[in-house]
BADRENMI-651112 format. One record per residue: residue number from 1; residue in one letter; x, y, z of N, C-alpha, C in turn. Coordinates in Angstrom, 3 decimals, decimal comma, padded with zeros to 6 digits. Layout:
<rs>
(r NUM 'A' (X Y Z) (X Y Z) (X Y Z))
...
</rs>
This chain:
<rs>
(r 1 'I' (096,182 095,838 115,920) (096,335 097,228 115,520) (095,476 097,473 114,279))
(r 2 'N' (095,107 098,723 114,074) (094,293 099,034 112,906) (095,185 099,423 111,713))
(r 3 'A' (094,544 099,665 110,586) (095,288 099,940 109,350) (096,138 101,214 109,450))
(r 4 'T' (095,612 102,244 110,096) (096,368 103,490 110,226) (097,587 103,293 111,121))
(r 5 'Q' (097,430 102,554 112,196) (098,563 102,270 113,084) (099,616 101,451 112,351))
(r 6 'L' (099,189 100,503 111,543) (100,139 099,729 110,741) (100,873 100,634 109,761))
(r 7 'L' (100,165 101,550 109,141) (100,790 102,487 108,208) (101,842 103,348 108,911))
(r 8 'I' (101,530 103,813 110,107) (102,495 104,605 110,883) (103,703 103,754 111,245))
(r 9 'L' (103,469 102,516 111,665) (104,587 101,608 111,959) (105,468 101,414 110,730))
(r 10 'L' (104,851 101,258 109,578) (105,627 101,071 108,354) (106,491 102,298 108,046))
(r 11 'H' (105,974 103,484 108,308) (106,780 104,696 108,113) (107,948 104,729 109,096))
(r 12 'L' (107,705 104,314 110,319) (108,800 104,267 111,299) (109,840 103,229 110,891))
(r 13 'I' (109,376 102,074 110,469) (110,283 100,997 110,050) (111,115 101,442 108,848))
(r 14 'E' (110,490 102,159 107,922) (111,186 102,627 106,728) (112,386 103,510 107,086))
(r 15 'H' (112,283 104,244 108,187) (113,359 105,152 108,585) (114,273 104,573 109,659))
(r 16 'W' (114,012 103,358 110,032) (114,794 102,710 111,074) (116,104 102,219 110,481))
(r 17 'V' (117,185 102,558 111,115) (118,496 102,105 110,663) (118,840 100,846 111,449))
(r 18 'T' (119,003 099,749 110,758) (119,321 098,495 111,417) (120,573 098,647 112,261))
(r 19 'G' (120,507 098,114 113,468) (121,639 098,187 114,367) (121,547 099,326 115,353))
(r 20 'K' (120,592 100,229 115,166) (120,393 101,326 116,111) (119,089 101,096 116,852))
(r 21 'E' (119,089 101,436 118,124) (117,892 101,232 118,930) (116,788 102,226 118,606))
(r 22 'T' (117,143 103,427 118,246) (116,133 104,461 118,084) (116,187 105,100 116,709))
(r 23 'L' (115,115 105,747 116,347) (115,065 106,501 115,107) (114,349 107,807 115,384))
(r 24 'H' (114,512 108,737 114,491) (113,886 110,054 114,613) (113,062 110,312 113,364))
(r 25 'L' (111,802 110,596 113,558) (110,925 110,951 112,447) (109,848 111,866 113,004))
(r 26 'R' (109,732 113,028 112,443) (108,766 114,014 112,933) (107,334 113,568 112,645))
(r 27 'K' (106,449 113,815 113,608) (105,041 113,476 113,439) (104,439 114,221 112,248))
(r 28 'A' (104,881 115,443 112,000) (104,369 116,214 110,865) (104,685 115,522 109,537))
(r 29 'V' (105,840 114,889 109,464) (106,216 114,162 108,247) (105,308 112,951 108,077))
(r 30 'I' (105,078 112,220 109,157) (104,187 111,059 109,098) (102,786 111,510 108,693))
(r 31 'A' (102,310 112,609 109,279) (100,970 113,123 108,969) (100,849 113,468 107,488))
(r 32 'E' (101,857 114,151 106,973) (101,829 114,536 105,559) (101,797 113,311 104,651))
(r 33 'R' (102,597 112,329 104,972) (102,692 111,128 104,130) (101,459 110,246 104,216))
(r 34 'T' (100,772 110,261 105,358) (099,619 109,383 105,541) (098,293 110,087 105,274))
(r 35 'G' (098,318 111,422 105,174) (097,096 112,157 104,899) (096,192 112,325 106,109))
(r 36 'I' (096,759 112,217 107,310) (095,987 112,442 108,525) (096,619 113,600 109,294))
(r 37 'S' (095,918 114,075 110,304) (096,434 115,219 111,060) (097,560 114,806 112,007))
(r 38 'V' (098,347 115,779 112,415) (099,415 115,517 113,386) (098,810 114,977 114,675))
(r 39 'R' (097,680 115,522 115,096) (097,037 115,048 116,331) (096,615 113,586 116,205))
(r 40 'Q' (096,118 113,178 115,034) (095,764 111,773 114,828) (097,013 110,892 114,889))
(r 41 'V' (098,099 111,370 114,321) (099,362 110,631 114,404) (099,749 110,464 115,868))
(r 42 'Q' (099,638 111,533 116,652) (099,975 111,465 118,081) (099,132 110,412 118,781))
(r 43 'R' (097,842 110,389 118,507) (096,940 109,418 119,146) (097,319 107,983 118,783))
(r 44 'H' (097,610 107,769 117,509) (097,974 106,412 117,079) (099,324 105,991 117,675))
(r 45 'I' (100,254 106,911 117,764) (101,551 106,604 118,377) (101,360 106,274 119,858))
(r 46 'E' (100,491 107,016 120,532) (100,186 106,719 121,942) (099,643 105,298 122,082))
(r 47 'K' (098,757 104,897 121,173) (098,189 103,544 121,207) (099,274 102,502 120,958))
(r 48 'L' (100,134 102,744 119,975) (101,221 101,802 119,687) (102,157 101,672 120,883))
(r 49 'E' (102,343 102,757 121,598) (103,179 102,711 122,798) (102,460 101,946 123,915))
(r 50 'T' (101,164 102,171 124,075) (100,376 101,490 125,107) (100,407 099,977 124,929))
(r 51 'I' (100,356 099,524 123,689) (100,366 098,076 123,460) (101,776 097,495 123,382))
(r 52 'G' (102,773 098,348 123,559) (104,149 097,871 123,699) (104,938 097,673 122,427))
(r 53 'L' (104,459 098,206 121,312) (105,198 098,019 120,066) (106,304 099,047 119,881))
(r 54 'I' (106,123 100,238 120,426) (107,147 101,278 120,329) (107,289 101,967 121,678))
(r 55 'K' (108,389 102,690 121,834) (108,597 103,564 122,988) (109,043 104,911 122,463))
(r 56 'R' (108,441 105,953 123,005) (108,881 107,303 122,655) (109,956 107,733 123,635))
(r 57 'K' (110,968 108,395 123,114) (112,035 108,935 123,953) (112,147 110,417 123,640))
(r 58 'A' (111,808 111,241 124,618) (111,871 112,693 124,416) (113,317 113,114 124,183))
(r 59 'Q' (113,500 114,036 123,273) (114,821 114,561 122,939) (114,856 116,038 123,325))
(r 60 'F' (115,997 116,490 123,804) (116,130 117,870 124,244) (117,325 118,529 123,576))
(r 61 'L' (117,197 119,809 123,328) (118,287 120,605 122,765) (119,250 120,998 123,879))
(r 62 'S' (120,390 121,515 123,524) (121,393 121,901 124,521) (120,895 122,991 125,462))
(r 63 'N' (119,925 123,786 125,044) (119,368 124,833 125,910) (118,147 124,330 126,697))
(r 64 'N' (117,996 123,007 126,781) (116,904 122,322 127,480) (115,560 122,466 126,787))
(r 65 'G' (115,541 123,014 125,590) (114,305 123,056 124,811) (114,007 121,679 124,253))
(r 66 'R' (112,733 121,350 124,178) (112,348 120,036 123,684) (112,286 120,040 122,163))
(r 67 'T' (112,668 118,943 121,572) (112,597 118,761 120,127) (111,770 117,506 119,848))
(r 68 'F' (111,806 117,001 118,666) (110,984 115,843 118,327) (111,446 114,579 119,057))
(r 69 'N' (110,554 113,593 119,115) (110,834 112,338 119,812) (111,721 111,418 118,983))
(r 70 'A' (112,384 110,535 119,694) (113,027 109,380 119,072) (112,106 108,199 119,356))
(r 71 'Y' (112,159 107,187 118,519) (111,297 106,031 118,689) (112,139 104,771 118,794))
(r 72 'D' (111,806 103,965 119,772) (112,475 102,693 120,003) (111,523 101,596 119,541))
(r 73 'L' (111,957 100,771 118,606) (111,122 099,714 118,036) (111,415 098,340 118,628))
(r 74 'T' (112,100 098,305 119,756) (112,460 097,026 120,375) (111,233 096,170 120,653))
(r 75 'G' (110,153 096,767 121,132) (108,922 096,016 121,422) (108,368 095,337 120,184))
(r 76 'L' (108,371 096,036 119,062) (107,908 095,460 117,804) (108,794 094,297 117,394))
(r 77 'V' (110,099 094,493 117,486) (111,046 093,435 117,108) (110,827 092,200 117,973))
(r 78 'E' (110,657 092,385 119,271) (110,437 091,256 120,177) (109,140 090,518 119,856))
(r 79 'K' (108,082 091,265 119,552) (106,802 090,625 119,185) (106,955 089,815 117,907))
(r 80 'L' (107,650 090,374 116,917) (107,846 089,658 115,663) (108,716 088,417 115,850))
(r 81 'Q' (109,752 088,525 116,685) (110,594 087,368 116,960) (109,790 086,280 117,649))
(r 82 'G' (108,886 086,670 118,539) (108,021 085,696 119,206) (107,108 084,980 118,233))
(r 83 'L' (106,619 085,694 117,241) (105,765 085,071 116,232) (106,552 084,073 115,388))
(r 84 'V' (107,780 084,440 115,049) (108,617 083,560 114,234) (108,989 082,295 115,007))
(r 85 'S' (109,377 082,457 116,270) (109,823 081,302 117,050) (108,663 080,389 117,443))
(r 86 'S' (107,427 080,886 117,444) (106,295 080,038 117,793) (105,743 079,304 116,582))
(r 87 'S' (106,252 079,623 115,395) (105,768 078,977 114,169) (106,379 077,612 113,988))
</rs>
């Protein structure tokens, strides 16, 4: 992964509550904190999902309107556990 993708992962990890599978963090917040556009955040998140480090889970309001995504970091945790156990 590149430096920007790592920075986005760190922002997701910072908001991750241990013991919960998913977290919620708006792309606009990540963009503001990292100094990149929301569209760039979307592209980097797509890449992180493609390589299996995160999963996006669409969230919907009670009126079926879409809201921000939830993120599942299980893939990242599994990769890190694999690195630890292979050491």
